[in-house]
C-alpha positions as CSV (number, residue, x, y, z in Angstrom):
1,X,73.5,-30.8,-34.8
2,X,72.6,-27.5,-36.4
3,X,71.0,-29.2,-39.4
4,X,68.9,-31.3,-37.1
5,X,67.5,-28.2,-35.2
6,X,66.9,-26.4,-38.4
7,X,65.0,-29.3,-39.8
8,X,62.8,-29.5,-36.6
9,X,62.1,-25.7,-36.8
10,X,61.0,-26.0,-40.4
11,X,58.6,-28.9,-39.6
12,X,57.1,-27.0,-36.6
13,X,56.8,-23.8,-38.6
14,X,54.8,-25.4,-41.4
15,X,52.7,-27.5,-39.0
16,X,51.7,-24.3,-37.2
17,X,50.8,-22.6,-40.4
18,X,48.7,-25.6,-41.5
19,X,46.9,-25.6,-38.1
20,X,46.1,-21.9,-38.2
21,X,44.9,-22.3,-41.8
22,X,42.6,-25.2,-40.8
23,X,41.3,-23.2,-37.8
24,X,40.5,-20.2,-40.0
25,X,38.6,-22.4,-42.3
26,X,36.2,-23.7,-39.5
27,X,32.7,-22.5,-40.3
28,X,30.9,-21.0,-37.3
29,X,27.3,-22.0,-36.6
30,X,24.4,-19.5,-36.8
31,X,24.2,-17.0,-33.9
32,X,21.4,-17.3,-31.4
33,X,18.4,-15.0,-31.8
34,X,16.4,-14.4,-28.6
35,X,12.6,-13.8,-28.7
36,X,9.6,-14.6,-26.6
37,X,5.9,-13.9,-26.2
38,X,3.8,-13.8,-23.0
39,X,0.2,-14.4,-22.1
40,X,-1.9,-13.0,-19.2
41,X,-0.1,-9.7,-19.5
42,X,-2.0,-6.7,-17.9
43,X,-3.6,-9.0,-15.3
44,X,-4.3,-8.1,-11.7
45,X,-1.7,-9.0,-9.0
46,X,-1.1,-11.6,-7.8
47,X,-0.8,-12.9,-11.4
48,X,1.0,-15.8,-13.0
49,X,2.4,-15.0,-16.5
50,X,3.5,-17.7,-18.9
51,X,6.3,-17.1,-21.4
52,X,6.6,-18.8,-24.8
53,X,10.2,-19.0,-26.0
54,X,10.5,-18.3,-29.7
55,X,14.3,-18.1,-29.8
56,X,16.3,-19.7,-32.6
57,X,19.7,-21.4,-32.7
58,X,20.1,-21.4,-28.9
59,X,21.1,-24.3,-26.7
60,X,20.5,-22.6,-23.3
61,X,18.5,-19.8,-21.8
62,X,18.5,-17.3,-18.9
63,X,15.3,-15.4,-17.9
64,X,15.3,-12.3,-15.7
65,X,11.7,-11.5,-14.8
66,X,12.4,-7.9,-13.7
67,X,11.1,-8.2,-10.1
68,X,14.3,-9.2,-8.3
69,X,13.4,-12.9,-8.2
70,X,16.0,-15.6,-9.0
71,X,17.0,-16.1,-12.7
72,X,15.4,-19.1,-14.5
73,X,17.0,-21.5,-17.0
74,X,13.7,-23.1,-18.1
75,X,12.8,-23.0,-21.8
76,X,9.2,-21.9,-21.3
77,X,8.8,-20.7,-17.8
78,X,5.8,-19.3,-15.8
79,X,6.3,-16.6,-13.2
80,X,4.1,-15.3,-10.4
81,X,4.0,-11.5,-10.0
82,X,2.8,-10.8,-6.5
83,X,2.7,-7.0,-6.8
84,X,1.4,-4.5,-9.4
85,X,3.8,-2.5,-11.5
86,X,5.7,-2.5,-14.8
87,X,8.5,-5.0,-15.2
88,X,11.1,-5.5,-17.9
89,X,11.6,-9.1,-18.7
90,X,14.9,-10.1,-20.3
91,X,15.7,-13.4,-22.1
92,X,19.3,-14.2,-22.9
93,X,19.6,-17.0,-25.5
94,X,23.0,-18.7,-25.8
95,X,25.0,-21.2,-27.9
96,X,28.7,-22.1,-28.3
97,X,29.2,-19.1,-30.6
98,X,27.7,-16.4,-28.5
99,X,24.5,-15.0,-26.9
100,X,21.7,-12.6,-27.8
101,X,19.2,-10.7,-25.6
102,X,15.5,-9.8,-26.0
103,X,13.5,-7.6,-23.6
104,X,9.8,-6.9,-23.3
105,X,7.7,-5.0,-20.7
106,X,5.1,-6.7,-18.6
107,X,2.3,-4.7,-16.9
108,X,0.6,-6.0,-13.7
109,X,-2.4,-4.1,-12.6
110,X,-3.6,-3.2,-9.1
111,X,-5.8,-5.8,-7.6
112,X,-9.2,-4.4,-7.0
113,X,-12.6,-5.8,-6.2
114,X,-16.0,-5.0,-4.6
115,X,-17.5,-8.2,-3.1
116,X,-20.2,-9.1,-0.6
117,X,-20.2,-11.9,1.9
118,X,-22.7,-13.5,4.3
119,X,-25.1,-16.3,4.7
120,X,-28.0,-14.7,6.5
121,X,-30.1,-11.6,6.2
122,X,-28.4,-9.9,9.1
123,X,-24.7,-9.8,8.3
124,X,-22.7,-6.6,9.1
125,X,-19.0,-5.6,8.5
126,X,-17.1,-3.7,11.2
127,X,-13.3,-3.9,10.8
128,X,-10.7,-5.3,8.4
129,X,-6.9,-6.0,8.5
130,X,-4.4,-6.9,5.8
131,X,-2.2,-9.8,6.8
132,X,1.5,-10.2,6.1
133,X,0.7,-12.5,3.1
134,X,-1.4,-9.6,1.6
135,X,-4.7,-11.3,2.3
136,X,-7.4,-10.0,4.6
137,X,-9.1,-10.7,7.9
138,X,-12.7,-9.4,8.2
139,X,-14.6,-8.8,11.4
140,X,-18.3,-8.7,11.3
141,X,-21.5,-10.2,12.7
142,X,-23.5,-13.1,11.3
143,X,-27.1,-13.2,12.6
144,X,-25.9,-11.8,15.9
145,X,-22.7,-13.9,16.3
146,X,-19.2,-12.5,15.9
147,X,-18.0,-13.5,12.4
148,X,-14.4,-13.8,11.2
149,X,-13.5,-14.4,7.5
150,X,-10.2,-14.9,5.8
151,X,-10.2,-13.5,2.3
152,X,-7.4,-13.9,-0.3
153,X,-6.0,-11.2,-2.5
154,X,-8.6,-11.8,-5.1
155,X,-11.5,-11.3,-2.7
156,X,-12.3,-15.1,-2.4
157,X,-13.2,-16.5,1.0
158,X,-10.7,-18.9,2.4
159,X,-12.4,-19.8,5.7
160,X,-14.9,-18.3,8.1
161,X,-15.8,-18.9,11.8
162,X,-18.5,-17.6,14.1
163,X,-18.4,-17.1,17.8
164,X,-21.0,-16.6,20.6
165,X,-20.8,-14.2,23.6
166,X,-18.1,-12.0,22.0
167,X,-20.0,-9.1,20.4
168,X,-16.9,-8.2,18.3
169,X,-16.6,-4.7,17.0
170,X,-12.9,-4.0,16.4
171,X,-9.8,-6.2,15.7
172,X,-6.0,-5.7,16.1
173,X,-3.1,-7.9,14.9
174,X,-0.8,-9.8,17.2
175,X,2.5,-11.4,16.5
176,X,0.6,-14.6,16.0
177,X,-3.2,-14.2,15.7
178,X,-5.7,-11.4,16.5
179,X,-7.4,-9.7,19.4
180,X,-11.0,-8.7,19.2
181,X,-13.0,-6.3,21.4
182,X,-16.8,-6.3,21.6
183,X,-19.8,-5.7,23.8
184,X,-21.9,-8.1,25.8
185,X,-24.3,-7.9,28.7
186,X,-21.4,-9.1,30.9
187,X,-19.1,-6.2,30.0
188,X,-16.7,-5.2,27.3
189,X,-15.2,-8.4,25.9
190,X,-11.6,-9.3,25.0
191,X,-11.3,-12.3,22.7
192,X,-8.0,-13.8,21.3
193,X,-7.8,-16.1,18.3
194,X,-4.9,-17.7,16.5
195,X,-4.1,-17.2,12.8
196,X,-6.6,-19.8,11.8
197,X,-9.4,-18.4,13.9
198,X,-9.2,-20.8,16.8
199,X,-10.1,-19.3,20.2
200,X,-7.3,-19.1,22.7
201,X,-7.8,-20.8,26.1
202,X,-9.2,-18.6,28.8
203,X,-11.0,-16.2,26.4
204,X,-13.2,-14.3,26.1
205,X,-12.6,-12.1,29.2
206,X,-15.1,-9.5,30.3
207,X,-14.6,-6.1,31.9
208,X,-17.3,-4.3,33.8
209,X,-17.8,-1.1,35.9
210,X,-19.7,-0.9,39.2
211,X,-23.4,-0.6,38.7
212,X,-23.3,-0.3,34.9
213,X,-26.0,-2.3,33.2
214,X,-24.8,-2.3,29.5
215,X,-21.6,-1.9,27.6
216,X,-20.2,-1.2,24.1
217,X,-16.7,-2.1,23.0
218,X,-15.3,0.3,20.4
219,X,-11.6,0.0,19.9
220,X,-8.6,-2.1,20.8
221,X,-4.8,-1.8,20.3
222,X,-1.9,-3.7,21.6
223,X,0.4,-1.5,23.7
224,X,4.2,-1.4,23.7
225,X,4.4,-3.6,26.9
226,X,2.4,-6.4,25.2
227,X,-0.9,-5.6,26.9
228,X,-4.0,-3.9,25.5
229,X,-5.8,-0.6,25.6
230,X,-9.5,-1.2,25.2
231,X,-12.2,1.5,25.0
232,X,-15.9,1.8,24.7
233,X,-18.7,2.9,27.0
234,X,-20.4,1.7,30.2
235,X,-24.1,2.7,30.5
236,X,-26.9,2.7,32.9
237,X,-24.7,3.9,35.8
238,X,-27.1,5.4,38.4
239,X,-26.7,9.2,38.4
240,X,-24.2,9.2,35.5
241,X,-25.9,7.6,32.6
242,X,-23.3,6.6,29.9
243,X,-19.6,7.2,30.4
244,X,-16.5,6.6,28.2
245,X,-14.9,3.4,29.7
246,X,-11.2,2.6,29.1
247,X,-9.4,-0.5,30.3
248,X,-5.6,-1.1,30.2
249,X,-4.7,-4.8,30.6
250,X,-1.5,-6.8,30.9
251,X,-0.6,-9.3,28.2
252,X,-2.5,-11.9,30.2
253,X,-5.7,-9.9,29.9
254,X,-5.7,-9.1,33.6
255,X,-6.6,-5.5,34.4
256,X,-3.7,-3.1,34.9
257,X,-6.0,-0.1,35.4
258,X,-9.4,1.1,34.3
259,X,-11.4,4.3,34.5
260,X,-14.4,6.2,33.2
261,X,-14.3,9.7,31.7
262,X,-16.8,12.5,31.6
263,X,-18.9,14.7,33.8
264,X,-22.3,14.6,35.6
265,X,-24.5,14.4,32.5
266,X,-23.8,12.0,29.6
267,X,-20.9,10.8,27.4
268,X,-20.9,8.6,24.3
269,X,-18.4,6.7,22.2
270,X,-14.9,6.1,23.3
271,X,-12.0,5.1,21.1
272,X,-8.4,5.2,22.4
273,X,-4.9,4.9,21.0
274,X,-1.5,4.8,22.7
275,X,0.7,7.8,22.1
276,X,4.5,7.9,21.6
277,X,5.0,9.2,25.2
278,X,3.4,6.1,26.6
279,X,0.1,7.8,27.4
280,X,-3.2,7.6,25.6
281,X,-5.5,9.8,23.4
282,X,-9.2,9.2,23.6
283,X,-12.1,10.5,21.6
284,X,-15.9,10.5,22.1
285,X,-18.7,12.9,22.8
286,X,-19.8,14.8,25.9
287,X,-23.0,16.6,27.1
288,X,-21.3,17.4,30.4
289,X,-18.9,19.9,29.0
290,X,-18.9,22.4,26.2
291,X,-22.1,23.8,24.7
292,X,-25.2,23.5,27.0
293,X,-27.9,21.0,26.1
294,X,-25.9,19.5,23.2
295,X,-23.2,16.9,22.6
296,X,-19.7,18.1,21.7
297,X,-16.7,16.2,20.4
298,X,-14.6,15.2,23.4
299,X,-10.8,14.6,23.2
300,X,-8.9,13.5,26.3
301,X,-5.1,13.1,26.6
302,X,-4.0,10.9,29.6
303,X,-0.7,9.7,31.0
304,X,0.4,6.1,31.0
305,X,-1.9,5.4,34.0
306,X,-5.0,6.9,32.5
307,X,-4.9,10.2,34.4
308,X,-6.1,13.1,32.4
309,X,-3.4,15.6,31.3
310,X,-5.8,17.8,29.2
311,X,-9.1,17.7,27.4
312,X,-10.8,19.6,24.6
313,X,-14.4,20.0,23.5
314,X,-15.2,20.9,19.9
315,X,-18.7,21.6,18.7
316,X,-20.4,23.3,15.7
317,X,-23.9,23.0,14.3
318,X,-26.0,20.4,16.1
319,X,-24.9,17.6,18.3
320,X,-21.3,16.7,17.4
321,X,-19.7,13.3,17.9
322,X,-16.0,12.2,17.7
323,X,-15.6,9.0,15.8
324,X,-11.9,8.1,15.5
325,X,-8.6,9.6,16.5
326,X,-5.0,8.9,15.6
327,X,-1.6,10.3,16.5
328,X,0.2,11.7,13.5
329,X,3.9,11.4,12.5
330,X,4.6,14.9,13.8
331,X,3.4,14.1,17.3
332,X,0.0,15.8,16.9
333,X,-3.4,14.2,16.3
334,X,-6.1,14.0,13.7
335,X,-9.7,13.0,14.2
336,X,-12.8,12.3,12.2
337,X,-16.2,13.5,13.5
338,X,-19.7,14.5,12.5
339,X,-22.7,16.6,13.5
340,X,-26.2,16.0,12.3
341,X,-25.5,17.4,8.9
342,X,-21.8,17.1,8.1
343,X,-18.7,15.1,8.6
344,X,-15.2,16.6,8.9
345,X,-11.7,16.2,10.2
346,X,-9.5,18.3,12.4
347,X,-5.7,18.3,12.8
348,X,-4.4,19.2,16.3
349,X,-0.9,19.8,17.6
350,X,0.5,17.7,20.5
351,X,-1.3,19.9,23.0
352,X,-4.7,19.7,21.4
353,X,-4.7,23.0,19.7
354,X,-6.3,23.2,16.2
355,X,-3.8,23.4,13.4
356,X,-6.2,23.1,10.5
357,X,-9.7,22.0,9.8
358,X,-11.0,21.7,6.2
359,X,-14.2,23.6,7.1
360,X,-17.0,21.6,8.8
361,X,-19.3,20.3,6.2
362,X,-16.6,20.3,3.4
363,X,-17.3,16.6,2.8
364,X,-20.9,17.4,1.8
365,X,-22.7,15.7,4.6
366,X,-20.4,12.7,5.0
367,X,-20.1,11.1,8.4
368,X,-16.5,10.0,9.0
369,X,-16.2,6.7,10.8
370,X,-12.5,6.0,10.6
371,X,-9.3,7.5,9.2
372,X,-5.7,6.6,8.8
373,X,-2.5,8.5,8.0
374,X,-1.1,7.3,4.7
375,X,2.4,6.6,3.5
376,X,2.6,10.1,1.8
377,X,1.7,11.7,5.2
378,X,-1.8,12.5,3.9
379,X,-5.0,10.9,5.2
380,X,-7.7,8.5,4.1
381,X,-11.2,8.9,5.6
382,X,-14.4,6.9,5.0
383,X,-17.9,7.7,5.8
384,X,-21.3,7.7,4.1
385,X,-22.7,10.2,1.7
386,X,-25.8,11.8,3.2
387,X,-26.6,12.9,6.7
388,X,-27.9,11.4,10.0
389,X,-31.2,10.6,8.3
390,X,-30.3,9.9,4.7
391,X,-27.6,7.4,3.6
392,X,-26.6,7.6,0.0
393,X,-23.6,5.3,-0.1
394,X,-20.0,4.9,1.0
395,X,-17.8,7.9,0.6
396,X,-14.0,7.6,0.4
397,X,-11.9,10.8,0.7
398,X,-8.2,11.3,0.4
399,X,-6.7,14.5,1.8
400,X,-3.2,15.9,1.8
401,X,-0.9,16.5,4.8
402,X,-2.3,20.0,4.8
403,X,-5.9,19.0,4.7
404,X,-6.6,19.6,1.0
405,X,-9.0,17.2,-0.7
406,X,-7.0,15.2,-3.4
407,X,-9.8,13.0,-4.6
408,X,-13.1,11.4,-3.6
409,X,-14.9,8.2,-4.6
410,X,-18.4,7.0,-3.9
411,X,-19.5,3.3,-3.8
412,X,-22.9,1.7,-3.6
413,X,-26.1,3.5,-3.0
414,X,-28.8,3.8,-0.3
415,X,-28.0,1.8,2.8
416,X,-24.3,1.3,2.4
417,X,-22.6,1.9,5.8
418,X,-18.8,1.8,6.1
419,X,-17.0,0.3,9.1
420,X,-13.3,1.0,8.7
421,X,-10.7,1.9,6.1
422,X,-7.0,0.8,5.8
423,X,-4.2,1.5,3.4
424,X,-3.0,-1.7,1.8
425,X,0.6,-2.8,1.0
426,X,0.3,-1.9,-2.7
427,X,-0.7,1.7,-1.9
428,X,-4.4,1.1,-2.4
429,X,-7.2,1.0,0.2
430,X,-9.6,-1.5,1.6
431,X,-13.0,-0.6,3.1
432,X,-15.3,-2.9,5.0
433,X,-19.0,-1.9,5.1
434,X,-22.5,-3.2,5.4
435,X,-25.2,-3.2,2.7
436,X,-28.6,-2.7,4.3
437,X,-31.4,-2.8,1.8
438,X,-35.0,-3.7,2.4
439,X,-34.3,-5.4,5.7
440,X,-31.4,-7.5,4.4
441,X,-27.7,-6.8,5.1
442,X,-24.5,-8.3,3.8
443,X,-20.8,-7.7,4.6
444,X,-19.2,-5.6,1.8
445,X,-15.4,-5.5,1.2
446,X,-14.1,-2.9,-1.3
447,X,-10.4,-3.1,-2.4
448,X,-9.3,0.0,-4.4
449,X,-6.2,1.2,-6.2
450,X,-4.2,4.2,-4.9
451,X,-6.8,6.6,-6.5
452,X,-9.7,4.9,-4.9
453,X,-10.7,3.2,-8.2
454,X,-12.2,-0.3,-8.7
455,X,-12.0,-2.0,-12.1
């Protein structure tokens, strides 16, 4: 029995040695070597980059495009980069004997353009929004009719529609679609459209004031209760002339409350925004209060029912007009304004007291038409370079949270008139404007990088 076991042990021992010797003599294949090239590098977002796989000795692949998107196992993939930035692309090449990695940076530039739109000689640009898909909705007029354009990220028109009896001047986004305010002989108009520009049933609606004979619609914003705050002016009122006219509606468009603001002489303008306390901040110009025989900037703070809580008049130089106002992240306010020779901004605290003001005229005769607080708590403002008589082109100014000028950019030449400015999702800016040369006008859309540049 012992001899039998010893014999089996000897057989197993030599068999194992022979197996190990054979295993050690197996020749491994060549190791994989990962490598790739790409085309369309340094393109403007959104940008599709194609990759050419030049790896050797690999049987499978894994691509990481560096932007958080899912990994790819294709041999020669293409990938769409939707945002600008620098991305590190990693290719892992594999076979049965191991794997190898190769990385290479990809640079995607900011998407910028300067493009005009329009079919007639009388096309004007008033307002612009960026949509959730990073495209743009433009509001303007086409030969007297309200004109809406959908523009893609490259500045190429996707669709356009024109509407009568709307007089559109400003636009605000809704959860599904857009609301437009305008001016008509019947009153300030409210017009709702869906995401494809189709008019909603029951619109436009018109809001008038007793005995007024003409109207202008200047601003619109959806309020926290789903309604709208609409502002502009009502004119031709016997004994009162023009007055700032504000309407608060329910979500249905029915009037919640409305009121006019001013004194016994004359007011102009009228743009309103809801404040964090549920009230409203309004800006325009007044000849009823402030300096005698001149217009002053007129700022009004109301409660949620439109009743005045306080007001301020600000005036320097000649006639002064308030153009746009916004509540800031600290609860205060910032407005853009202009007199006959200069444009300027002023930062106010929550009670309307001046905090800072970068010296009236610091923008070298630019008239501010709209501003917005930016992601870095600074501000972007647009106007035109010149004065109330001479227009020398669009002026874009970035200022810090303390009111210091960080940079300026000028676009176009004589006759360029900006409508509004917005910060875009990539940190750049978009300005809508009108070109007006020799009796012909087009809508102009300018998309810049974060420093206001256009390539």
